[in-house]
Each structure stands twice: as structure tokens, then as C-alpha cells.
N, C-alpha and C positions, 0 to 999 in steps of 0.2 A: 615205626608202620612194621618191618617185617617180624618183630618181637611178639606184636598184637596179632599176626594173621597167623603164624608159626604156632603159636600158644592155642589158637581157635582151632585150628586143624589137627593139633594133637587131642586137644579134648574131644572133638567130634570123632576120631578114630578110635579114642579109649570109650566113648559111649557107645560105639558101634560093635566093639568087642563085647560089651556088657548086654547084648541084647537078648540073651537067652532069659533074662529075669522079664516077667511080664510088664507092659508099658505101665505106667502111672494112669489113673483114672483122670478122665477130661471134664471138667464141671463147667458149665456154662451160667453165669448169673442171670435169674430172670424167674418168674415175671417182677416188674417192677412193684415195690411195696411203698414208696413214697418218693416225693419230689417236692423240693424246696428252691424258688426261683433266689437268685442273688443279682447284685449289681457289680460285683467283685471281675475285675478281668482276668486274674487267674488265682487259682489256689494251690499252693505249694506244698502244703504240709497241712496235718490236721491230726486230732487225737480225739479219743472219746471221753467225754467228761460223768458218763452214768446216765441211766435212763433213756431220753430221746435227744440228749443235749451233745453237740461235737463242737469242739474249739479250732479253727481254721485260721492258717497263716497265709496272707495275700501278700507276696512281696512287692510285686508291682504298685499294689494301692497301699503299702506301707502300714498296714492295717490287720489285727488280730481280731476275729470276730467269733461271736458265738451262734450257732445255727441250735433252734428248737423245733423238731418236728411238730408238736403239738400246737405251737402257735405260729407254726409257718412262717417264722420269722429269723432275720440274721442282723445282731446288733454289735456293735465295735466292744471290743473288752477295754475297760477301763477309759482314762482320758489323755487328752494330748499332755499332760505333764506326767502321767505315769508311763507312758509309751510314745517313743517320737519315731524310731526306725526299726521296728522288729525285724529279726533275721532269723532265730530261730525257734523252734516250739517243740516242747516235749513233756509228758507226764511222767511224775515218779510217784507212786502210792498216792494220797490224797491230794497230791500239790501239782500244779502246771507251772512250769518253768517257760519265760519268754526272753530270749538274749536280744539284747538292743543295742545295735553299734552305735547309736547316735549318743545315746546315755552312757554307753560303756559299762553297761551292767546286765545281769540275769534277773529279772525280777520273779518274785512268786506270787502264786495266786491260787485261792482255794477254788475248788469245783464248783461254787455256786458264782465265782467271777468277782470274789472280792480281792483288793491288793495285799500282800500279807509281809511285804519287804524285798529286799533285793540282794544280791552278792556283788560288789564292784569287780569290774574286768581287772585282771592282775598282770604285773610286767613278768610275772615269773612264767607266765606261759604267752607273753608276747600280746596279753590283752585280748587273745582268742576267747572267742564265746562257746561255752559248755555244748555238747548235743545230747547228754545223756547223764543219768545220776543214778546209782546201786542203793539198795537199801542200808548200806552203810555209811552214807552221805558222801561218797566219793563222786567227783564228776570226770566225765570223760570226754575229751576235745582230740580235734585233729590238727596237728602242726604241720603245714605244708612249707616247703622248702624256700629259703629268701631267693627271688627270681633273680638278683641282680639289674644292672640297668639294660643288658641285652636279652634278659630272660633266661642266661645260661644255666643258673639255678635250679631251674623248672626240671632238669633232666635228672635230680636226686629225689629221693623217696621222701614222700610223707610219712609220719608217724601218729601212732595212737597213744595219747596220754593219758592218765589217770591221775587225778590230783584231788587235794584234799578239800572239806566244805567251804573252805577260804579260797580255793584255787592255790591253795600251798603245796610244797613238796611235790611237784609233777615226776612221774616216772613213766618212762616209756614201755609199754607192754605190748606193741606190735608196730611191724613196719611193713608199710603198703608200696606196692609195686609203683615204679617210676612212670610218669605219664609220657604219651605217646607225643613225641616232639620232633618239629622238622625246623631246619635252618633256612630262613626266608630272607630274601635280598631285595631291599626295597631303597627310596631315596633317602631314608635315614641310616643306612648302612643294612650290615648285617644282625638279624635278631632271632632268637628260638622261640617260636610257636607252637602252640599245642595243637595237634591236628584236628579239624573240625569232625564229628561224628566218632573221635576215637573215645574208647572208655575208661574208666577209673574204678578201682577196687572201692567196693562200699562196705560199710562196717555198722555194728549197733551194740549196744549193753542191755544186760538182763540186771534185775533186780538183784539177784546171787552173785554179781560181779563176773559172770559168764562174758564173752565177748565174742561176736561171729563176724568174720570177714567174707566178703564175696569177691573172689580172685578174678578177675575180667580176665586176663590172659589165659587162665585154666578153665574156666567157667565152672567154677564149684564153689561152695560155702566151707571154709574152714572154721572149726570152735576153737577156743580157750577157755578151760574151765576155770574156777577159781583159785585153783592151786597151781595154774600156768601151763598145765598141760595141754598140747595140740593135738585136736584130732583133725585128719584131712577128710574132706568131704568127697563124695563120688562126683565124677563128670556129668554133666548135665546134657541131656540131649538137645542138641539145637541145631537149626539149620544156619548156614552161612550166608549173611544178606550184603549183597556188595552196594558200595553207596553209587546210585545210578544219577545221572544227569538230571532227574525229575528231584531228586533228594536236595541238589545243591540247589536247584531254582527256589526251592521252597525253605530253603535257608537265607538266599539271599532277600527274597520276599520280607524277611522280618526288619530290614533295614531302610531307613527313609533313602529316596533314590540318590541322594547327595553323597551316601556314604556306601553304596553298594559296590563302587570302583574299588574302594579300600577291602571291603569284604572279599572280593574276589580273588586278592592276592594272597588270602590265608591259606594253608595248605589243608587238604582234604585225606583222611583215611581212606584206603581201598575198600574197606569193610567196615559194617557196623560191629558194636561191642554185643556179646550174648545179651546182656541186659544192661540198663540205663537207670535203672530206678530200684528202692529197696525199701522195705519198712519192718518192723518187728511186729510178731502178731500177739493176740493176748496170750496165749500159750506158749510164748517163747520161740515158735517157729518163724521161719524168715518167707517173707514175700518177695520174690524176685521180679521186677517188671521187665519182661522181655524185649528186644528190639524189634519194632514192626516194619514193614514194606508199606510204601505208600497206599498199595492197592489192598491192604488187609482189610477184612470188615470186622475183626475185633481184634482186641489188646490182650494178650496173654501174660499171665503171671505163673512162676513155678514157686508152690508153696513146699520148702525144705525143711527137715526136721532138726532135732539138736544133735542128731548124728551126722549131718551133711547128706541126707538121703532125699530123693524127691518123692513127696509123699501125694500130691495132684498137681494138676495143670487146670488152673482156673481161667476162664475166657470171659473178657468184659465188653460185649457188644457195642459197636460203634466207635467213638473217639473218646471217651471217658476215660479218665484213669483212677483207680484205686488211691485213696489220700488217707484213710484210717479204718481201722477195724475194730470190732469188739467181739465178745464172745459169741454174739449172736447175729450181728449185722456187718455189713460192709458198705462204707460209704464212697460214692464215685463222684469225681467232679468232672461235669460235661460242659464244653464250651457251649454258647448259644448265642442268638444275635442282641439279646439283652444283656449278656453277662454271663458268668457260670451257674450252672444249676446243678443242684445236690441231689443223687439218686441214692436211695437207701435198697438195699437187698438184702434178704437174710442170709446167713453164712452158710455157703453150701457144703453138704456134708456127701462124703464119697461112698458110695455103694459098694466098692470094692475094686481091686486091682483090674486095669484094662476096661473100666465100665466108662460111659458117657453119658452122664444125666444132667440134669436142669434143676437148678436150685427153686426153690419153692419161696413165696413172697411171705414176710412176716405177718402175723396176723393184725 
């Protein structure tokens, strides 16, 4: 807890010291270009397939689906024989990869939705599913520490591992910050639990073998080039958001009434992390999803370049979140009564440093 708070305060001070530079332009998505209704309960990730087609990962629904704007349709990818419990989704070149923990494999799919084989999970990486692949055919995975019976192991750091095409010869290329862990005393004894609303380092890999890591305590994006050289990113400007009583109430409402008493015993972080999600853009830039207060009317994203510098702040009105981007469009998943609806906007273009503009819709 103290490490997170101190790190965020230090990052805020460093950002304040750099205020001589013009602020990054602020871009707001809109007007809306297209809408696709779905019955999915949640969309956790997505990737562009080309044209007006997008692949979607819906973890709670245990489904991967393909959305087509022209047909205004969302159809499941593959069959129950080919996908059982999809957990990861990413694209590398002209292939889409879907990690399936139930089948213990990562399946390959063509961009038009045809099954093209699978890579079995490997004991060399403890059965962990890859989350990225470079042009040389190497996979990238995150190995978390073994928690142990009381969760004590969660205080150690996770590592980013690069492995061969068959998930062989794993090599550690980055170490992540340890999670914010607290000791909890309950009926079952002492246990170490992660603080609710605490953050974690996020990462992604590019086709050329570059790696980026969003450092949650320092609030910056660091880059590792293909030769292994690291570049430290600039501190990002962010407000510090306190975890309020209303935040806690919203968290507890996610649980059935019979489990809320147990959830109330979990430790809570005093402040929210500077970011809570991230994805890699088509040009290799990083889109950091910033934490928000319950009263915020929009969700903010920092678009950070390959030198770790903030280029634009992008705002998404309402409660939707960006799940995928192409070179020309941004796909947003927004909750509705019927299910998640998909909103497409044109890729916003900055008019210049310090500007505030609105993106225009795609034709």
C-alpha cells in the first residue's frame, strides 16, 4: 500500500516539475459512426481482423465472437469442439491466436475465421497461455509467482517470459513490480490477499520483438528494444483518486448477497492506480486506460509513443471502454440493458500540442 501511494505521489511530483512542456492535446471520440448490438454480458478484449470485422473475447460468456459491421451481426468463432474455455485473444500478422485453458492449448485462426491448428500448453512455462507473438514466431507470457497455501508467495514479482514457437526454451526478459498485498486474519487463519483496487504492471509485445511495460507505481511506460536495451518513459500527468465508500459499495454489489460478508473482509487500497488497462495500437503505441472516479462522465486514455512520451489524451464519453483499435477506427464496448453494444468511432487525430478537438465519424 505504501509503495503504491509513495510511487504515485512521486510520479505526480515529477510530472508537475515537467509542466514547462505544452500539455498533450485532448481528443474526445465522437460523433458515433456505427453501432452493433450484442447479447454478450461483457467483452474483455478484441482485435481487428481487417475491413469492418473484429474478433471479441467475452470471458464471462466463455466465447470468442466475430462482429461484422456491414451485416450488423455477431457470430461465434468456431465450434464447441474447437473452443471450450477461451481466455486470451491476440493477433500476430495474418493469424489470430486464442488461448483456451480448458483444452490447454492456443489455437490458430485465419482472419476469415477458419481453424488452422493449435499449439499445446507446455510444462516448460507451467501451462501458462501466451499473450503475444512476434514476427520471429516467439511467444510472450506472464509467469506469476506460486502463491502457496496462505498466499504469501504473491508478494514476489511476476516475470515476462519469451519462448519458442512450441513454447520451449523460456527466457525471462522483464520483471514486474510485486502486487500490493495485505495480511488478513479470518476464521481460516492468516492469509495474504491482494488489495482491492490496487494496480499491477501491464505489458505488451510488438512484431519486431520490442516489449513495453506500464509501471503502475511510477506511472510511466518503459520500453525494451529487440537488443535488450531499456528506455525509461516519462512520468505521466494524473490526478490521485481516493478509493471512496461509494467505490467499495459498487465493488460489493458485484457479489451475491450470501458472499458479500466475505468480500467485505478483503483489504482495500487507499487510492486507485493511475491506470487499470492497456492495449497496443496499430502503430506500436500504447493506449493506457486511466482509472476513473464514479462521477466521471468519460473514460480517459493516454496514448504513449515508443519513447515513453505522452502524445494525446483520448476521452470516451459514457461508460464504454476501448477494446480494440485499427489504423482508422476505435472500437468501444458499452454496457446496455440487452448486453454489450459495440460502438465504432474514427481514429482521432491530434491538431497539435495543447489542443482540444473532437474526432469525426468514419464515412
